[in-house]
FIKE-408925 format. One record per atom (N, C-alpha, C): atom name; residue number from 1; x, y, z. Coordinates in steps of 0.1 Angstrom, whole numbers, plus 5000, padded with zeros to 4 digits. Layout:
BEGIN
REC  name  resi     x     y     z
REC    CA   NUM     X     Y     Z
...
This chain:
BEGIN
REC  name  resi     x     y     z
REC     N     1  0417  8726  0490
REC    CA     1  0407  8730  0500
REC     C     1  0394  8735  0493
REC     N     2  0383  8732  0499
REC    CA     2  0370  8737  0494
REC     C     2  0368  8751  0499
REC     N     3  0368  8761  0490
REC    CA     3  0367  8774  0495
REC     C     3  0353  8781  0494
REC     N     4  0345  8775  0485
REC    CA     4  0331  8779  0485
REC     C     4  0322  8768  0479
REC     N     5  0309  8769  0483
REC    CA     5  0300  8759  0477
REC     C     5  0287  8767  0473
REC     N     6  0283  8764  0460
REC    CA     6  0271  8770  0455
REC     C     6  0262  8759  0451
REC     N     7  0250  8760  0456
REC    CA     7  0240  8750  0453
REC     C     7  0226  8753  0459
REC     N     8  0217  8744  0458
REC    CA     8  0204  8746  0464
REC     C     8  0204  8742  0478
REC     N     9  0198  8751  0486
REC    CA     9  0197  8749  0501
REC     C     9  0186  8739  0503
REC     N    10  0189  8727  0508
REC    CA    10  0178  8717  0510
REC     C    10  0175  8714  0524
REC     N    11  0184  8718  0533
REC    CA    11  0181  8717  0548
REC     C    11  0187  8729  0555
REC     N    12  0179  8735  0564
REC    CA    12  0184  8747  0571
REC     C    12  0181  8746  0585
REC     N    13  0191  8746  0594
REC    CA    13  0190  8745  0608
REC     C    13  0199  8756  0614
REC     N    14  0196  8760  0627
REC    CA    14  0204  8771  0633
REC     C    14  0219  8767  0634
REC     N    15  0223  8755  0634
REC    CA    15  0237  8751  0636
REC     C    15  0243  8745  0623
REC     N    16  0235  8741  0613
REC    CA    16  0240  8735  0601
REC     C    16  0231  8736  0589
REC     N    17  0236  8735  0577
REC    CA    17  0228  8735  0565
REC     C    17  0233  8723  0556
REC     N    18  0224  8719  0547
REC    CA    18  0228  8710  0537
REC     C    18  0226  8716  0523
REC     N    19  0236  8717  0515
REC    CA    19  0235  8723  0502
REC     C    19  0238  8712  0492
REC     N    20  0228  8711  0482
REC    CA    20  0229  8701  0471
REC     C    20  0236  8708  0460
REC     N    21  0248  8702  0457
REC    CA    21  0257  8707  0447
REC     C    21  0259  8696  0437
REC     N    22  0252  8697  0425
REC    CA    22  0253  8687  0415
REC     C    22  0250  8673  0420
REC     N    23  0240  8672  0428
REC    CA    23  0236  8658  0433
REC     C    23  0243  8654  0445
REC     N    24  0253  8661  0450
REC    CA    24  0260  8658  0463
REC     C    24  0256  8667  0474
REC     N    25  0251  8662  0485
REC    CA    25  0247  8671  0496
REC     C    25  0259  8673  0506
REC     N    26  0262  8686  0507
REC    CA    26  0273  8690  0516
REC     C    26  0267  8695  0529
REC     N    27  0271  8690  0540
REC    CA    27  0267  8695  0553
REC     C    27  0278  8705  0558
REC     N    28  0273  8717  0560
REC    CA    28  0282  8728  0565
REC     C    28  0277  8732  0579
REC     N    29  0286  8733  0588
REC    CA    29  0283  8739  0602
REC     C    29  0283  8754  0600
REC     N    30  0273  8760  0606
REC    CA    30  0272  8775  0604
REC     C    30  0270  8782  0618
REC     N    31  0272  8795  0618
REC    CA    31  0269  8803  0630
REC     C    31  0254  8808  0628
REC     N    32  0249  8814  0639
REC    CA    32  0236  8820  0639
REC     C    32  0236  8833  0629
REC     N    33  0248  8839  0628
REC    CA    33  0249  8850  0619
REC     C    33  0246  8846  0605
REC     N    34  0252  8835  0601
REC    CA    34  0249  8830  0587
REC     C    34  0235  8825  0586
REC     N    35  0230  8818  0596
REC    CA    35  0216  8813  0596
REC     C    35  0206  8824  0594
REC     N    36  0208  8835  0600
REC    CA    36  0198  8846  0600
REC     C    36  0198  8852  0586
REC     N    37  0208  8850  0578
REC    CA    37  0208  8857  0564
REC     C    37  0205  8847  0553
REC     N    38  0203  8835  0556
REC    CA    38  0201  8825  0545
REC     C    38  0186  8825  0541
REC     N    39  0183  8824  0528
REC    CA    39  0169  8823  0524
REC     C    39  0165  8808  0525
REC     N    40  0153  8805  0523
REC    CA    40  0148  8791  0523
REC     C    40  0148  8785  0509
REC     N    41  0153  8773  0508
REC    CA    41  0152  8765  0495
REC     C    41  0155  8773  0483
REC     N    42  0166  8780  0483
REC    CA    42  0170  8788  0471
REC     C    42  0185  8784  0468
REC     N    43  0189  8789  0456
REC    CA    43  0203  8787  0453
REC     C    43  0212  8797  0461
REC     N    44  0221  8791  0468
REC    CA    44  0230  8800  0477
REC     C    44  0244  8797  0475
REC     N    45  0253  8806  0479
REC    CA    45  0267  8804  0479
REC     C    45  0272  8807  0493
REC     N    46  0279  8797  0499
REC    CA    46  0285  8799  0512
REC     C    46  0300  8797  0510
REC     N    47  0308  8806  0517
REC    CA    47  0322  8805  0517
REC     C    47  0325  8795  0528
REC     N    48  0335  8786  0526
REC    CA    48  0337  8775  0535
REC     C    48  0352  8774  0540
REC     N    49  0353  8767  0551
REC    CA    49  0365  8764  0557
REC     C    49  0365  8749  0561
REC     N    50  0375  8741  0557
REC    CA    50  0375  8727  0560
REC     C    50  0385  8725  0572
REC     N    51  0379  8720  0583
REC    CA    51  0387  8717  0595
REC     C    51  0390  8702  0595
REC     N    52  0403  8699  0595
REC    CA    52  0407  8684  0595
REC     C    52  0414  8681  0608
REC     N    53  0409  8671  0614
REC    CA    53  0414  8665  0627
REC     C    53  0416  8650  0625
REC     N    54  0422  8644  0634
REC    CA    54  0424  8629  0633
REC     C    54  0411  8622  0632
REC     N    55  0401  8627  0640
REC    CA    55  0388  8619  0640
REC     C    55  0377  8625  0632
REC     N    56  0379  8637  0626
REC    CA    56  0368  8643  0618
REC     C    56  0373  8653  0608
REC     N    57  0366  8653  0597
REC    CA    57  0368  8664  0586
REC     C    57  0354  8671  0587
REC     N    58  0355  8684  0591
REC    CA    58  0343  8692  0593
REC     C    58  0343  8704  0584
REC     N    59  0332  8706  0577
REC    CA    59  0331  8718  0568
REC     C    59  0323  8729  0575
REC     N    60  0328  8741  0575
REC    CA    60  0321  8752  0581
REC     C    60  0317  8762  0570
REC     N    61  0305  8767  0570
REC    CA    61  0300  8776  0560
REC     C    61  0298  8790  0566
REC     N    62  0300  8800  0557
REC    CA    62  0299  8814  0561
REC     C    62  0292  8822  0550
REC     N    63  0284  8832  0555
REC    CA    63  0276  8840  0545
REC     C    63  0285  8849  0537
REC     N    64  0296  8854  0543
REC    CA    64  0305  8863  0536
REC     C    64  0319  8860  0539
REC     N    65  0328  8866  0532
REC    CA    65  0343  8863  0534
REC     C    65  0348  8869  0547
REC     N    66  0342  8880  0551
REC    CA    66  0346  8886  0564
REC     C    66  0344  8877  0576
REC     N    67  0332  8871  0576
REC    CA    67  0329  8861  0587
REC     C    67  0339  8850  0587
REC     N    68  0342  8844  0575
REC    CA    68  0351  8833  0574
REC     C    68  0365  8838  0578
REC     N    69  0369  8850  0575
REC    CA    69  0382  8855  0579
REC     C    69  0383  8856  0594
REC     N    70  0373  8862  0600
REC    CA    70  0373  8863  0615
REC     C    70  0373  8849  0621
REC     N    71  0366  8839  0616
REC    CA    71  0366  8826  0621
REC     C    71  0380  8820  0620
REC     N    72  0387  8822  0609
REC    CA    72  0401  8817  0607
REC     C    72  0410  8824  0617
REC     N    73  0409  8837  0619
REC    CA    73  0417  8844  0629
REC     C    73  0415  8838  0643
REC     N    74  0402  8836  0646
REC    CA    74  0399  8831  0660
REC     C    74  0405  8817  0662
REC     N    75  0404  8808  0652
REC    CA    75  0409  8795  0653
REC     C    75  0424  8794  0653
REC     N    76  0431  8805  0649
REC    CA    76  0445  8805  0649
REC     C    76  0451  8808  0663
REC     N    77  0442  8812  0672
REC    CA    77  0446  8814  0686
REC     C    77  0446  8801  0694
REC     N    78  0457  8799  0701
REC    CA    78  0458  8787  0709
REC     C    78  0447  8787  0720
REC     N    79  0440  8776  0720
REC    CA    79  0429  8774  0730
REC     C    79  0415  8778  0724
REC     N    80  0415  8782  0712
REC    CA    80  0402  8785  0705
REC     C    80  0401  8776  0693
REC     N    81  0392  8766  0695
REC    CA    81  0389  8757  0684
REC     C    81  0378  8761  0675
REC     N    82  0375  8754  0664
REC    CA    82  0364  8757  0655
REC     C    82  0350  8758  0662
REC     N    83  0348  8750  0672
REC    CA    83  0335  8750  0679
REC     C    83  0333  8763  0687
REC     N    84  0344  8767  0694
REC    CA    84  0344  8779  0702
REC     C    84  0343  8791  0693
REC     N    85  0350  8791  0682
REC    CA    85  0349  8802  0673
REC     C    85  0335  8804  0667
REC     N    86  0329  8792  0664
REC    CA    86  0315  8793  0659
REC     C    86  0305  8798  0670
REC     N    87  0307  8794  0682
REC    CA    87  0299  8799  0693
REC     C    87  0301  8814  0694
REC     N    88  0313  8818  0693
REC    CA    88  0316  8833  0694
REC     C    88  0309  8840  0683
REC     N    89  0309  8835  0670
REC    CA    89  0302  8841  0659
REC     C    89  0287  8840  0660
REC     N    90  0282  8831  0668
REC    CA    90  0268  8830  0671
REC     C    90  0264  8840  0682
REC     N    91  0273  8843  0691
REC    CA    91  0270  8852  0702
REC     C    91  0270  8866  0698
REC     N    92  0280  8869  0689
REC    CA    92  0282  8883  0685
REC     C    92  0284  8883  0670
REC     N    93  0281  8895  0663
REC    CA    93  0284  8895  0649
REC     C    93  0299  8899  0647
REC     N    94  0303  8898  0635
REC    CA    94  0318  8900  0632
REC     C    94  0322  8914  0636
REC     N    95  0314  8924  0635
REC    CA    95  0318  8938  0639
REC     C    95  0320  8939  0654
REC     N    96  0311  8933  0661
REC    CA    96  0312  8933  0676
REC     C    96  0325  8926  0680
REC     N    97  0328  8915  0674
REC    CA    97  0341  8907  0677
REC     C    97  0353  8916  0674
REC     N    98  0353  8922  0662
REC    CA    98  0364  8930  0658
REC     C    98  0366  8942  0668
REC     N    99  0355  8948  0671
REC    CA    99  0355  8960  0680
REC     C    99  0360  8956  0694
REC     N   100  0355  8944  0699
REC    CA   100  0360  8939  0712
REC     C   100  0375  8937  0713
REC     N   101  0380  8931  0702
REC    CA   101  0394  8928  0701
REC     C   101  0402  8941  0700
REC     N   102  0398  8950  0691
REC    CA   102  0405  8962  0688
REC     C   102  0405  8971  0700
REC     N   103  0394  8971  0708
REC    CA   103  0393  8980  0720
REC     C   103  0398  8972  0733
REC     N   104  0403  8960  0731
REC    CA   104  0409  8952  0742
REC     C   104  0398  8950  0753
REC     N   105  0386  8947  0749
REC    CA   105  0375  8945  0759
REC     C   105  0375  8930  0763
REC     N   106  0382  8926  0773
REC    CA   106  0383  8912  0777
REC     C   106  0370  8907  0782
REC     N   107  0362  8915  0789
REC    CA   107  0349  8909  0794
REC     C   107  0339  8905  0783
REC     N   108  0339  8912  0772
REC    CA   108  0330  8909  0761
REC     C   108  0334  8895  0755
REC     N   109  0347  8894  0753
REC    CA   109  0352  8881  0747
REC     C   109  0350  8870  0757
REC     N   110  0353  8873  0770
REC    CA   110  0351  8862  0780
REC     C   110  0337  8858  0782
REC     N   111  0327  8866  0778
REC    CA   111  0313  8863  0780
REC     C   111  0309  8851  0771
REC     N   112  0317  8847  0762
REC    CA   112  0314  8836  0753
REC     C   112  0317  8823  0760
REC     N   113  0308  8813  0759
REC    CA   113  0310  8800  0765
REC     C   113  0323  8794  0760
REC     N   114  0331  8789  0769
REC    CA   114  0343  8782  0764
REC     C   114  0356  8791  0764
REC     N   115  0354  8804  0767
REC    CA   115  0365  8813  0767
REC     C   115  0367  8819  0781
REC     N   116  0378  8815  0787
REC    CA   116  0381  8821  0800
REC     C   116  0390  8833  0799
REC     N   117  0394  8838  0811
REC    CA   117  0401  8851  0811
REC     C   117  0414  8850  0804
REC     N   118  0422  8839  0806
REC    CA   118  0435  8838  0799
REC     C   118  0433  8837  0784
REC     N   119  0423  8829  0779
REC    CA   119  0421  8827  0765
REC     C   119  0416  8841  0759
REC     N   120  0408  8848  0766
REC    CA   120  0403  8861  0761
REC     C   120  0415  8871  0759
REC     N   121  0424  8871  0769
REC    CA   121  0436  8879  0768
REC     C   121  0445  8875  0756
REC     N   122  0446  8862  0754
REC    CA   122  0454  8856  0743
REC     C   122  0448  8860  0730
REC     N   123  0435  8860  0729
REC    CA   123  0428  8864  0717
REC     C   123  0431  8878  0713
REC     N   124  0431  8887  0723
REC    CA   124  0434  8901  0721
REC     C   124  0449  8903  0717
REC     N   125  0458  8897  0725
REC    CA   125  0472  8898  0722
REC     C   125  0475  8893  0708
REC     N   126  0470  8881  0704
REC    CA   126  0473  8875  0691
REC     C   126  0467  8882  0679
REC     N   127  0455  8888  0681
REC    CA   127  0447  8893  0670
REC     C   127  0445  8908  0669
REC     N   128  0449  8915  0679
REC    CA   128  0446  8930  0678
REC     C   128  0452  8936  0666
REC     N   129  0465  8934  0663
REC    CA   129  0472  8940  0652
REC     C   129  0465  8936  0639
REC     N   130  0462  8923  0638
REC    CA   130  0455  8918  0625
REC     C   130  0442  8924  0623
REC     N   131  0434  8925  0634
REC    CA   131  0421  8931  0633
REC     C   131  0422  8946  0629
REC     N   132  0431  8953  0636
REC    CA   132  0433  8968  0633
REC     C   132  0437  8969  0618
REC     N   133  0445  8961  0613
REC    CA   133  0449  8961  0599
REC     C   133  0437  8959  0589
REC     N   134  0428  8950  0593
REC    CA   134  0416  8947  0585
REC     C   134  0408  8960  0584
REC     N   135  0408  8968  0594
REC    CA   135  0402  8981  0594
REC     C   135  0387  8982  0592
REC     N   136  0382  8979  0581
REC    CA   136  0368  8982  0577
REC     C   136  0359  8973  0586
REC     N   137  0353  8978  0596
REC    CA   137  0344  8970  0604
REC     C   137  0330  8971  0598
REC     N   138  0328  8962  0589
REC    CA   138  0316  8962  0581
REC     C   138  0304  8958  0591
REC     N   139  0294  8966  0590
REC    CA   139  0282  8964  0598
REC     C   139  0274  8952  0593
REC     N   140  0270  8943  0601
REC    CA   140  0263  8931  0597
REC     C   140  0248  8933  0602
REC     N   141  0239  8933  0593
REC    CA   141  0225  8935  0597
REC     C   141  0219  8921  0599
REC     N   142  0213  8919  0610
REC    CA   142  0206  8907  0614
REC     C   142  0192  8906  0608
REC     N   143  0190  8896  0600
REC    CA   143  0176  8894  0594
REC     C   143  0168  8886  0604
REC     N   144  0155  8888  0604
REC    CA   144  0147  8881  0614
REC     C   144  0141  8869  0607
REC     N   145  0139  8858  0615
REC    CA   145  0134  8846  0610
REC     C   145  0127  8839  0621
REC     N   146  0113  8839  0621
REC    CA   146  0106  8834  0632
REC     C   146  0106  8818  0632
REC     N   147  0110  8813  0644
REC    CA   147  0110  8799  0646
REC     C   147  0105  8796  0660
REC     N   148  0106  8783  0664
REC    CA   148  0100  8780  0677
REC     C   148  0110  8778  0688
REC     N   149  0105  8776  0700
REC    CA   149  0114  8773  0712
REC     C   149  0122  8761  0710
REC     N   150  0116  8750  0704
REC    CA   150  0123  8738  0703
REC     C   150  0135  8739  0694
REC     N   151  0135  8747  0684
REC    CA   151  0146  8749  0675
REC     C   151  0158  8755  0682
REC     N   152  0154  8765  0690
REC    CA   152  0164  8772  0698
REC     C   152  0171  8763  0708
REC     N   153  0163  8754  0715
REC    CA   153  0168  8745  0724
REC     C   153  0177  8734  0718
REC     N   154  0173  8730  0706
REC    CA   154  0181  8720  0698
REC     C   154  0195  8726  0695
REC     N   155  0195  8739  0690
REC    CA   155  0207  8745  0687
REC     C   155  0216  8747  0699
REC     N   156  0211  8751  0710
REC    CA   156  0219  8752  0722
REC     C   156  0224  8739  0727
REC     N   157  0217  8728  0725
REC    CA   157  0221  8715  0728
REC     C   157  0233  8711  0720
REC     N   158  0233  8714  0707
REC    CA   158  0244  8711  0697
REC     C   158  0256  8719  0701
REC     N   159  0254  8732  0706
REC    CA   159  0265  8740  0710
REC     C   159  0271  8736  0724
REC     N   160  0265  8726  0730
REC    CA   160  0271  8720  0742
REC     C   160  0265  8723  0755
REC     N   161  0253  8730  0755
REC    CA   161  0246  8733  0767
REC     C   161  0236  8722  0770
REC     N   162  0233  8719  0783
REC    CA   162  0224  8709  0787
REC     C   162  0210  8714  0784
REC     N   163  0201  8705  0780
REC    CA   163  0187  8709  0776
REC     C   163  0180  8714  0789
REC     N   164  0182  8708  0800
REC    CA   164  0175  8712  0813
REC     C   164  0179  8726  0816
REC     N   165  0192  8729  0816
REC    CA   165  0197  8743  0819
REC     C   165  0191  8753  0809
REC     N   166  0192  8749  0796
REC    CA   166  0187  8759  0785
REC     C   166  0172  8761  0786
REC     N   167  0165  8751  0789
REC    CA   167  0150  8752  0789
REC     C   167  0145  8763  0797
REC     N   168  0150  8764  0810
REC    CA   168  0145  8775  0819
REC     C   168  0148  8789  0813
REC     N   169  0160  8791  0808
REC    CA   169  0163  8804  0802
REC     C   169  0156  8807  0790
REC     N   170  0155  8797  0781
REC    CA   170  0148  8799  0768
REC     C   170  0133  8802  0770
REC     N   171  0127  8795  0780
REC    CA   171  0113  8797  0783
REC     C   171  0110  8811  0788
REC     N   172  0119  8816  0797
REC    CA   172  0117  8830  0801
REC     C   172  0119  8840  0790
REC     N   173  0129  8837  0781
REC    CA   173  0131  8847  0770
REC     C   173  0119  8847  0761
REC     N   174  0114  8835  0757
REC    CA   174  0102  8834  0749
REC     C   174  0090  8841  0755
REC     N   175  0089  8839  0768
REC    CA   175  0078  8845  0775
REC     C   175  0078  8860  0775
REC     N   176  0090  8866  0776
REC    CA   176  0092  8881  0776
REC     C   176  0092  8886  0762
REC     N   177  0096  8878  0752
REC    CA   177  0097  8883  0738
REC     C   177  0090  8872  0729
REC     N   178  0077  8871  0729
REC    CA   178  0070  8861  0721
REC     C   178  0073  8861  0706
REC     N   179  0076  8873  0701
REC    CA   179  0079  8875  0686
REC     C   179  0093  8873  0683
REC     N   180  0102  8870  0693
REC    CA   180  0116  8869  0690
REC     C   180  0120  8858  0680
REC     N   181  0129  8861  0672
REC    CA   181  0134  8851  0662
REC     C   181  0143  8841  0670
REC     N   182  0145  8829  0664
REC    CA   182  0153  8819  0670
REC     C   182  0167  8824  0673
REC     N   183  0173  8832  0664
REC    CA   183  0186  8837  0665
REC     C   183  0187  8846  0678
REC     N   184  0177  8854  0680
REC    CA   184  0177  8863  0691
REC     C   184  0175  8855  0704
REC     N   185  0166  8845  0704
REC    CA   185  0164  8837  0715
REC     C   185  0177  8830  0719
REC     N   186  0185  8825  0709
REC    CA   186  0197  8818  0712
REC     C   186  0208  8828  0717
REC     N   187  0209  8839  0711
REC    CA   187  0219  8849  0715
REC     C   187  0216  8854  0729
REC     N   188  0203  8856  0733
REC    CA   188  0200  8860  0746
REC     C   188  0203  8849  0756
REC     N   189  0200  8837  0752
REC    CA   189  0203  8825  0760
REC     C   189  0218  8823  0763
REC     N   190  0226  8825  0752
REC    CA   190  0240  8824  0753
REC     C   190  0246  8834  0763
REC     N   191  0240  8846  0764
REC    CA   191  0245  8856  0773
REC     C   191  0241  8852  0788
REC     N   192  0231  8844  0790
REC    CA   192  0226  8841  0803
REC     C   192  0231  8827  0808
REC     N   193  0236  8819  0799
REC    CA   193  0241  8805  0803
REC     C   193  0255  8806  0809
């Protein structure tokens, strides 16, 4: 299994990056949490997880081992696939997810697109003990990165939202917060979609 990739960041988008590693470009799907912490065009190391299905081999990248571990825990729950886990990591940081699970806050987990009441309860039942054992709820600081409305709309489209539906919400968010970073715009949009 590919556990980490170190190389030059040659393409950076809110939903994926391409890292050139000895002449081979690896496409890694990322969360907004990872996107907000990545530099531009520099040597980077991302921790990775390879998801293998019948129809696709997908590589996911994470800024730190804690984010990867939370992703793996989430995908171990029946009904939560890699796409839903990535959406969850884009909507909340790892500490918020850990605290929501540890405090059995169903409504916070259910607020993520793709997670209903039963799945939210299953996440809590399956992961509470594991999260409590992890203990150290490391605080994740979000870095700001100014981008435009189109980048936020594209990211939401990749995450499965219709452009028409997203456009209204993103437009109102950008109007209220003209200096908002693309991550903030997408997070606020995810809470309103």
